[in-house]
C-alpha positions in Angstrom: 115.4 93.2 116.4 117.9 94.7 118.8 116.9 96.8 121.8 119.0 99.6 123.3 117.8 98.7 126.9 118.5 95.1 126.4 121.2 94.9 123.8 122.4 91.6 122.2 126.1 91.8 123.0 128.2 91.0 119.8 131.7 91.0 121.3 134.0 91.6 124.2 137.4 93.3 124.3 139.4 94.0 127.4 136.5 93.0 129.6 134.1 95.3 127.9 131.0 94.3 126.1 129.8 96.0 122.9 126.5 95.9 120.8 126.5 97.4 117.3 122.8 98.7 117.2 123.3 100.6 113.9 124.5 97.5 112.1 121.7 95.4 113.5 119.1 98.0 112.6 120.4 98.1 109.0 122.0 101.6 109.1 124.6 102.2 106.4 125.8 105.8 107.0 125.4 106.1 110.8 126.9 103.9 113.5 125.3 103.4 116.9 127.0 101.2 119.5 126.5 100.6 123.2 129.8 99.9 125.1 129.6 98.6 128.7 132.9 99.4 130.5 133.8 97.0 133.2 135.3 98.7 136.3 138.8 99.9 135.8 138.8 99.6 132.0 139.3 102.0 129.0 136.7 102.3 126.2 139.5 102.5 123.6 143.0 103.9 123.3 143.2 107.7 123.3 142.4 108.5 119.6 140.7 110.7 117.0 139.1 110.2 113.6 139.9 112.3 110.6 136.7 111.4 108.6 134.1 110.7 111.3 132.5 112.8 114.0 131.2 111.0 117.1 128.6 111.8 119.7 128.6 110.2 123.2 125.6 109.7 125.5 126.4 108.4 129.0 123.6 106.0 129.7 124.9 105.0 133.2 127.8 105.3 135.4 130.3 108.1 135.8 133.2 107.5 133.4 136.3 109.6 133.2 136.7 111.4 130.0 140.1 112.2 128.6 140.4 115.0 125.8 143.0 117.5 124.7 141.7 119.7 127.6 142.4 117.1 130.3 140.4 114.8 132.4 136.9 115.1 133.9 134.1 112.9 135.2 131.0 112.6 133.2 127.5 112.1 134.7 124.6 109.9 133.4 122.7 111.6 130.7 125.6 113.8 129.7 126.2 114.4 125.9 129.8 115.0 124.4 130.6 115.7 120.8 133.9 114.6 119.4 134.6 116.5 116.2 136.9 115.2 113.4 140.6 116.0 113.9 142.9 116.2 116.8 140.5 118.5 118.8 138.1 115.5 119.0 140.7 113.1 120.5 139.2 111.1 123.4 138.8 108.0 125.5 136.9 107.0 128.4 137.8 105.1 131.6 135.5 103.5 134.1 137.0 104.6 137.6 134.1 103.3 139.6 133.4 99.8 140.9 130.2 99.4 138.8 129.9 98.9 135.1 129.0 102.0 133.1 127.1 102.1 129.8 127.9 104.5 126.9 126.0 105.0 123.7 128.4 106.1 120.7 126.7 107.5 117.6 129.0 108.2 114.7 129.3 108.8 111.0 130.5 105.8 109.0 132.6 107.6 106.3 135.3 105.5 104.5 138.0 105.7 104.2 138.8 106.9 107.8 142.1 107.6 109.3 142.4 107.0 113.1 145.4 108.5 114.9 146.6 107.3 118.3 148.7 110.2 119.7 150.2 108.3 122.6 152.0 105.9 120.3 152.2 107.7 117.0 150.3 105.0 115.3 148.0 105.7 112.5 145.3 103.3 111.3 143.8 103.6 107.8 140.3 102.0 107.7 139.5 101.4 104.0 136.6 99.1 104.3 134.5 97.9 107.3 136.9 94.9 107.7 140.2 96.2 106.1 142.7 98.2 108.3 146.3 99.2 107.6 148.6 100.5 110.4 151.5 103.0 109.9 154.3 104.0 110.3 156.4 101.4 108.7 157.4 98.8 111.2 154.2 99.3 113.2 152.3 96.9 110.9 152.1 94.1 113.4 148.8 92.5 114.3 146.1 95.1 114.9 145.4 93.6 118.4 149.0 94.2 119.3 149.0 97.9 118.1 145.8 98.5 119.9 147.2 96.9 123.2 150.3 99.0 122.9 148.1 102.2 122.6 146.2 101.0 125.7 149.5 100.5 127.6 150.8 104.0 126.6 147.7 105.8 128.1 148.4 107.4 131.4 145.0 106.2 132.7 145.7 102.5 131.9 145.7 100.0 134.7 148.5 98.2 133.1 
């Protein structure tokens, strides 16, 4: 049994740790993940979902939020909703010298289309493990496409 206060980390990407609490708890239609952002890192490239709404709870730290409205610092305990579509575009960056922890809760509707406005890449998520990237010519390895989106973000340390 996983615990939100002492999660079992299932992976690391870009210096950040992640724990998929919803999966461990057996959830099929709702996702819940804790992401621990290392200092100076991004949560993900700037993106939005076409099929899934997300909710963010800042557990600790003061991450910088980027949305279509610009940039702002969030505080521990703050809640932010990211609706489906371009108005829900977002990414977080840890600008502090301490790790910050974020709880993401989301719908798990498939298929989902994820758009990355900084690069023009679109990702079709058809099953939990199947993803196709567009436009034609951007069908390189998923890790390369996501790395390019990180690099295109104006808040990236790269």
